[in-house]
C-alpha positions as CSV (number, residue, x, y, z in Angstrom):
1,X,-1.7,5.7,-23.8
2,X,0.3,2.4,-23.8
3,X,-0.5,-0.6,-21.6
4,X,1.5,-3.8,-20.8
5,X,-0.9,-6.7,-20.6
6,X,0.0,-9.5,-18.2
7,X,-2.2,-12.4,-19.1
8,X,-4.0,-14.0,-22.0
9,X,-2.9,-12.2,-25.2
10,X,-0.4,-14.1,-27.2
11,X,2.5,-12.3,-28.5
12,X,6.1,-11.3,-28.0
13,X,5.7,-8.4,-25.6
14,X,1.9,-7.7,-25.1
15,X,2.2,-4.0,-25.3
16,X,-1.0,-2.3,-26.5
17,X,-2.1,1.2,-27.2
18,X,-5.5,2.8,-26.8
19,X,-7.0,6.2,-27.6
20,X,-8.9,5.9,-24.4
21,X,-7.1,6.8,-21.2
22,X,-7.6,4.4,-18.3
23,X,-5.8,5.4,-15.2
24,X,-2.4,7.1,-15.0
25,X,1.1,6.0,-15.7
26,X,2.2,3.4,-13.2
27,X,-1.3,2.2,-12.2
28,X,-2.2,-1.5,-12.2
29,X,-5.5,-2.1,-13.9
30,X,-7.9,-5.1,-13.8
31,X,-10.0,-6.1,-16.7
32,X,-12.1,-9.1,-15.7
33,X,-9.4,-11.7,-14.7
34,X,-6.7,-10.0,-16.6
35,X,-4.1,-7.3,-15.5
36,X,-2.5,-4.4,-17.3
37,X,0.1,-1.9,-16.2
38,X,-0.3,1.6,-17.6
39,X,3.0,2.5,-19.3
40,X,2.2,6.1,-20.1
41,X,2.4,8.0,-23.4
42,X,5.9,7.0,-24.2
43,X,7.5,3.5,-24.5
44,X,10.9,2.2,-25.4
45,X,10.0,0.6,-28.8
46,X,6.8,2.2,-30.3
47,X,7.4,0.5,-33.6
48,X,7.4,-3.0,-32.2
49,X,4.7,-5.2,-30.8
50,X,2.0,-2.6,-30.2
51,X,-1.6,-3.3,-31.2
52,X,-4.7,-1.4,-30.5
53,X,-6.4,-2.6,-27.3
54,X,-10.1,-3.1,-27.3
55,X,-12.2,-4.7,-24.6
56,X,-15.9,-5.0,-23.9
57,X,-15.2,-4.7,-20.1
58,X,-14.2,-1.4,-18.6
59,X,-10.9,-1.6,-16.6
60,X,-10.8,-0.8,-12.9
61,X,-7.8,0.6,-11.1
62,X,-6.5,-2.1,-8.7
63,X,-3.4,-0.5,-7.4
64,X,-3.0,3.2,-8.2
65,X,0.6,4.3,-8.5
66,X,2.1,0.8,-8.3
67,X,5.1,2.2,-10.1
68,X,6.3,5.7,-9.4
69,X,7.3,7.9,-12.3
70,X,11.0,7.2,-11.5
71,X,10.5,3.4,-11.5
72,X,8.5,3.6,-14.7
73,X,11.3,5.6,-16.3
74,X,13.8,3.0,-15.2
75,X,11.6,0.2,-16.7
76,X,11.5,2.1,-20.1
77,X,15.3,2.6,-20.0
78,X,16.0,-1.0,-19.1
79,X,13.9,-2.1,-22.1
80,X,15.6,0.3,-24.4
81,X,19.2,0.0,-23.3
82,X,19.2,-3.8,-22.7
83,X,17.4,-4.5,-26.0
84,X,14.9,-6.5,-24.1
85,X,11.1,-6.6,-23.6
86,X,8.6,-5.3,-21.0
87,X,7.8,-9.0,-20.5
88,X,11.3,-9.5,-19.1
89,X,11.6,-6.2,-17.2
90,X,8.2,-5.6,-15.6
91,X,8.4,-8.7,-13.3
92,X,11.7,-7.4,-11.9
93,X,10.0,-4.3,-10.6
94,X,6.5,-5.6,-9.9
95,X,7.0,-9.2,-8.9
96,X,4.1,-11.6,-8.9
97,X,0.8,-9.7,-9.5
98,X,-1.3,-12.3,-7.8
99,X,0.8,-12.0,-4.6
100,X,0.6,-8.2,-4.7
101,X,-3.2,-8.3,-4.8
102,X,-3.4,-10.7,-1.8
């Protein structure tokens, strides 16, 4: 499963993979004060910018189904066809995560 990490990790795109499944595709997860969007089993650029995600804290589902399957497919296609990153595309669909959680 692939996850897009919103906060502290440095890097170009902050996409991580994990053998453990936390939530379902489209869910917004919280890990401490950090946020992750579950991207699903397929992403646009598997060969780029994916590292194994490990955390001592178990994630919790903050907003289940934040992105529908159709919205998530659109995000993947935008990344792939526009040769851009999840960092650029996810905010167009999700907006400000802090505002969403208020």
